[in-house]
N, C-alpha and C positions, 0 to 999 in steps of 0.2 A: 502179599498185600492184603492181609485179613485184619479187620478191626471192626469194632462195633459200628462205627460210622466211617464210610468211604471218604475219599479225598477227591478234590477237583484238581486235575493236572492241566495247566495252560501250556498247550503244545504249539509252539511257533511252527509256521509253514514257510516254504520258500517264497521269494519275492517274484518269481516267474518260473521259467523252465530250467532254472539252475538245478543241477543234481542235488538231491537232499544231503548226500554225503559231503558236499563241498561246504555247507553252511550249518549243518546241525551235528551235534555230538553224538557219539555212539549210544550214550545212555538214553537219549530220546527214543532211538529205534528199539532198544531193549524194553523200555517201558511201554511203548505203544503195543508191542505184542501181547502184553498181559491184560489190555483193556478189552471189555466187551461192550462198553457204552460210550457214546460220543455225542457231544453237542456241537452242531456244525451249522454253518451259514447256507451252504449249498451242498446237496447230497452227492451229486456227480463229482465235483471237483474234490470233495473230501475223500471219496473212495479212491479216486485216481491217486491223490497224495499218499494215502495209507499204503497202497500197493507199491508205490515207489519207495516207501520206507520199509518194504519187506513184510508187511502185514499179510499173514497167510490165513487167517480165520475166515469162515464163510460169512459173507455179508448177510445172508438170509437169517443167520442167528445172532448177528450183531445189531444192537439197538442204536439208531440214530435219531436224535431230536433236532429238529430244525429250528434255528434261531436267526431272525433277521429284524429289521426295523419295524415289522408289523406284528412281531410276537409280543402278546400281552404279558404283563408281569405275572399274572396268575398262572399262565402256561409255563413260564420259566420257573416259578416256585414248584410246579408239579414235576419238572425235569429232575429236580433235586431229591425227590421221594426216593429214587433208587440209591442215591448217594447216602441219604439218611439210613437207608436199609443195609448199608454196608458195601455198595457197589462202587468201586473207584471208577471215575469218569473222566474222559479227556475232552477238553474245550479247545476246538480248532478255529483258527482264523482263516479267512480266505487268502490272506497274504500277510506274512510277518507275524508280529506278536499279538496274541489274543488280548482283547480289552483295551488296546491302545488305538484310538480312533476306529472303534470296532464295537459292535453290539454286545459282545461278550462281557463288557464291564458290568452289566446288569446281573449276569450270572455270578460274578465274583462278589458283587454287593450283597446279593441275597444269600450267597454261601456264607459269608461272614456273619450276617444277621442270624443264620441257622446254626452257627457254631461249627461249620464244616471247614476242614483244613484245606487251604488253598496252596498249591505248589507251582510256582512260575518256573518253567523250564528255559534253558538257554537257546537262543536262536537269533535270526536276523530281524532288525528293526530298521526300516528305511529312514526313520526320523533320526534316530541316534547315529546311524552310519553316515547320514548326510552331514550332521553336525560335526562328526569326527573328521570328515573330509573337507570341511569348509574352510578351516583355519580361523573360524570365529570364536567368540567367547564361549567356552563350554562350562564355565563356572556359574553364570547367570543367563538363563535363557527361558523363553516362553514359547509354547506350542499353541497355536490358534486353531488347529484343525482346518476346516474350510472357511474361506471368507465369503462375504455376500456375493450372490450370483449377479445381481444387476451391476453394470459397470459404474455408475455414479457412486453407489453405496460401497462398492469394492475399492474404488479410488479414494474415497473418504476414509476407509478403514485403514488402507496402506499409509495414508499421510499421518494418521494417528500413530501408527507403528513406528514410522520414521521419527516423529517428534520424540517418542519415548526412547528410541535407541540412541538418538543424538544426545539426549539428556543423561541416559544411565549407562550407555555402552553395552546394554544387554543384547543378546541375539534373539531374533523373532523368527519362528518357523512356522510355515503353513503349507497346505496342500491344496490340490484342485483335481477335479475330475479330468482325466487325461484329455478328453476332447475339448476342454476349455483352457488347456495349457497356454496356447498362443494368445488368447485373450488376457490371461493372467500376465504374461510378459509385457503386453502392451500397456496394461494398467499400471504395472510397476514403473516402466519407464516414463510414463506420463506423470506419476505421482511424486517420484523421488528425485532428489538433487543429484548432480553428477558425481559428487564425491561418496555418496552412500554405497556401501558394498553389497552386491547381490551374489548369492551362489545358487546355481541351478543344478540339482543332482538328479539325474534321470537313470532309470533301470538299474538301480543299485544292486550289486552282486551278480548282474547278468554279464554276458560276454561283451555286450556293447555298452557297458556302464559309462556314463559321463558325468563328471563333477567338475564344474567351472566356477571359479570365484573371480570377480573383476569389478571395478567401480562402474556405476550406472553409466557415466560418460563413455566408457569403453563399450559397454553393452549396446549403447545406441548406435555405434558404428558397425556392430557385428551383423546386424540383420538376422539374428538368431532366433529360431523357433524350434522348441522341443518336440512339436508334433504330439502324438497321442501316446506317449510313453509315461508310465507312472513317474511322477516327479515331485521332488520336494523342493521348496523355495525357502531361502534363508536371507535375512537382511541383518546388516550390522554396520558399524562405523569403522 
């Protein structure tokens, strides 16, 4: 891995307590062993993940840059100094793929602006895996990230989404903080017509994974609550 300028490797992590070898290719483990610099969201979980992947180097001599929603762009630009000096660097997400619904996108943006090579590695994405398991249109879809927190605004947004999917047939995907999942279900059932299809995909890739697709009318009879599990919501017609 020697070059005048280093590379940024986008390293997916597991979506929960799933053993890494179940969802990550061997190449990822091999590459991780060669890195001495990482950009991470939370130091403790990053170190735990690296050890599960067989990383044997001393953490005292490994460089960790902390990246979260409070990190200034100037600080992120400074993280890339080592990359520009020739040090390959791994960008880790807390769960799933870096830079997708994740602060790592700023690192990737600045890397491109600096002419740094960006290398995305294979790994689990709850968004794509939920779409795969939903039975919905995988040719045309939109990801909205988090919907508004306040119930009236959230319901308004869901109704806008439903109008679009009824018109276009596109799939719409969104997520929620786990502790607000039950409120999201309530809002969807309140906002959507009985024939609209809803898929609720929880704990993707874990042993208690649940992916259920049904019309809203059937959901209303289920009294279903996903609880505080990481969940992806999808709407279609």
